N, C-alpha and C positions, 0 to 999 in steps of 0.2 A: 595240496594245494601249496605252493611257494608264494610267496612275497613278492619276490621277484617277477613270477608270472602275472601277479595283478598289475603291477607297476608295468610290463610289457603291454598288457591288454588295455590300460589306460592310455597309453603312448598312441597304440594304433586306432583307437578311439577318437582321439583327438587330434592326430594327423590325417585319419580317414584314409591311410595308405600304409600297407607294408612296406613299401621302400621308403620311405621317408621317414617311418619309425625307426626302420632299422640303421637307418644314416645317423639318426638322431642318438640311439641306443649305442651304436658303435658294435653290432651285432651282426651277423650275416642274416640277409632276408629268410633264406631255407628254414633256418635255426628259429625266428621269430614265427614264422608260420606254423611249425612243427609245435612250438610251445604253446601257441594259440589254439591249433588242433587238439593238442592233450587236454587244454583246459575245457575246450568243448565237450569232448568225450566225457572227462570227471565230472562235469555237471549235468550231461546228457541233453543239450540244448545245442542250437547254432547260436552264436552272439552275433556274427556278421552275416548280410546277406551279400554274397559275393557276385558282382557283375562283369563282365567283360572288361570294361574300363573304370568301374568304380567299386566302392566298397563303402557299405553302411550299415550301422548297427541294426540290428533285427529288433522286435519288441524286447524279447528277454535281453537281448544285449544292451538295451537302455535301463532296464532294471537292475542290471548287475553292476553297469557302469556306476550306478550312485552308490551301492553298498561297497563296490570298491575302492572308489574314493574315499568313502568313510572309514574303512579300515586302514586305508595308507594314511589318512589324515591322524587316525588314533595312535598308529605306529609312530608316526613324525612326532607328535606330541610326547610319546613316552619317551622316545629318544634325545628329546630337550627338555624333560620333565625336570631338570636342576639346572637348565640352561636360562638365566633370566634376561638373556638377549632376545630369545623367542619371542616374537609378537604375534597376536593374531592374524597380523595381515601377511603373514608369512605362510599360512594355511592354504592350499590348494582349494580354490573356488571354482564351482562349477556353473556356467551360465548354459541355459537351455536356449537355442536358437533353431527358429523355423523359416526356411526361406522355398521359394518356388522352384520347381523341377522345372526343366527345360531352358530356363534362362542364362544368361552369362552374369555369373556371380563373382568372376574374377575380383572385381573390384571390393566386394565385401571380405573376401578372404585375406587379400592386401592389407585394408584397414585392421582387420583381425591381429594379423602377423605385426603391424606397427604397435598396436594396442598391448600386445605380449611384451614387447621390448619393456615396457615400465611397468608392467604386471605380470613377470613370469609365472605367476603361480596360478594363473587362471587357465581354465578349460573349458573350452567351447565344446558342447555336444550340439552338433549341427545335423537337422533332419530336411529332408525335402518333403514337402506336403501341399497338397491342393489348397487353393486359395479360401473356400470354406474353412476347412480344417486349420487352417493357420490363424483365421480370426476369431474362430471358435476355440482353439487351444489356447489363444491369448488370454481369452476371457475366463476359462476356466484354470489357468496357471499351468498347463502343459508345457507351455512356452514363456520365456521371459522378454524375447525379444523375436520379432518377426519382420520378416520382408517379402510384401504381399502387395496385391493391387489396391489402391488408395480407394476404390468404389466399395470396398468393403469394411471401410471404416467411415462412411460417410453420417452416420449417426451416434458414433460411438462417442460419449462425451469423457469418458475415462480414459482414453487413449490418447497419448501424444506421438505424433508422427513428423515426420519429416521427409522430403523427396529426396530419394536413394538413386533413383535412375529415371531420366525422362522415356517414354514409351509410349509407341503408337502402333496401329495396326499396318501390317505388310502383307502382299500376296507373293509366292513363289509359283514361277511358271517355267516349262522347260527352255531352253535356250534359244531354239528356234520357233518360239512361239509367237504370234502374230501382235500379243502384247508385250513383247520383250523391249521392244524400242522405246515404249513408254517411260517418262520418269516419273508419273502419277496416273493412277486408274482409280475410278468412281464405280460403286455398286453397278450402276447402270451399264458399264463395259462388260459386266461379268454376269449377263443374265443367261448366255448361251454355254456357259462352262460348267465344267463337273469338277466337283471339288473332293480331297480328301482332308478328313477333319480330324483334330485331336478327339479321342474320345472325351464324353462331355466330364467325366469324372475328373479328368485330369486337366483339364481347362472348360470348365462351364463358360464363364465370362464370354470366351472369344465364340463358342458355340451358339450360345444366347443372343450374344450380339450382333452375329454374320445372320443368323436366322432372321431376327427381327428386321435388320436393315434390309434383306432380300422382300420381305414382307412390304416393309413400307415401298419398295419401288414397284410393287406389284406384282413379284412373280415368287416361287420357292425356290431353296436352295437345291440343288442336285448332289446328293451325296454319293460317291463311287465306294469310298470305303471309310473307316475308322480305324484311327492308330494310336497307339500307346504313347509314342514319343515323337518327338520332331525329327530324331533320324531316320526313322522309319516312314516318316511324312513324306520328307523332302527325297529320299530315295525313289519312292513311286512318282514325285513330279519329275525327277530325272529321266524315269522311264516312261513319261510320256502318259502316264495313268490318270492324271488330273491335275487341278492346283491346289495349293495348300495355303492357308491362312496361317500367319506366324506374328509375333509381335517383335518391333524393333529390337526390343530387351532381350531377343533370344539369338539375335544375330550380333556375334562377335567380329565380323568383318572377314572371317575366313568361309562361310558357307558358298559362295559363288565359286570357291577355289576347290572346295571338296565335293561339290557336285556340279555337272552341267547345266546350272538353274540360272533364271535372273531374278531379284528379289526387287519389287518395285512396290513403292509407298502407294497407301489406299488414303484417298481423300477423306480428312476427317470432320465428324460431325460435331466436334468441340468437345466431346465427352473426354471425361479425365480418366487416362488408363494408365498414369504413371505408378512406377513402384516405389511405396513408400517403407521407411525404417519406422517400426511401431512400438511402444509399451504401454502396459498398464500403469497410469501413473499413481495406483493406489499401492503400487508394489515398492516397499520401503527399502529395496537391497541396493545399498551405496556403491557397489561395485557397477551395477546395471545403469544407474543414473550418470556415474562417469564415464561409463562405455557410450552411452546416448551424447553427453554432451561432447564426448570425444569425436563422434559422427558429425554430429551437426558443426562443429568447427572443419573438419575436414572435407564436409559435401559442401559447403557454401559456394554458391553460385553454378 
């Protein structure tokens, strides 16, 4: 196992992309991919979960990243053992971040990139998770900072949070649906419709909220199918298989261009469905607190 391969692995994990990591390392993408595959073969585990348009660390990859960072830090300290200018602040620091799947998190990545300008040695380990797992993971120390629905922290005295993204419920309908001309609809307008819902484990808050609202209006939600992600759901909407609920925070402004659908705001009942950035105030990591202050200063308004 070569130190250079460990360095390559850490960069791919940090960038979440072979292409971006290869550009940063000034090597070809095929070379980088081959080195990572050789490392996985040597270890006998898959370090990454590869999707068509995404790359994420596997559970084994998350464990290996912590140890790889530790090894590289130790080597770095050895190489500067007699360099009195070496300071603790120069060592690589890992921050474990959790965020919601299916949401438009471009702003988070933009802010992290800006934070790295003044903190080049920070490495963000970012993992998508369900709302419940994010709140539980923060409490158990599996995450140091999470981006989650605010409702999951309503009774958490130890959690400091700030609004990251305003968020409300919307409904996607086929382009030529009778509701497509409306700017806003209520649940009472939907009592004759059939729906495509995200699997409950993916978005329990949407499923539970929708079911409860339908019950409040005196009828049951008719679910045609359950899907694992937003893309699958909107594809079915475009094909006329039903309507789908989504959060405004999932809409990056291009969904109506990608699919022949219309996205309509759903009348709100006043419940708080915003996305917040949150961390445990008992965590004494100074870099984490500095990052949270940076987010607070850049998310005002």
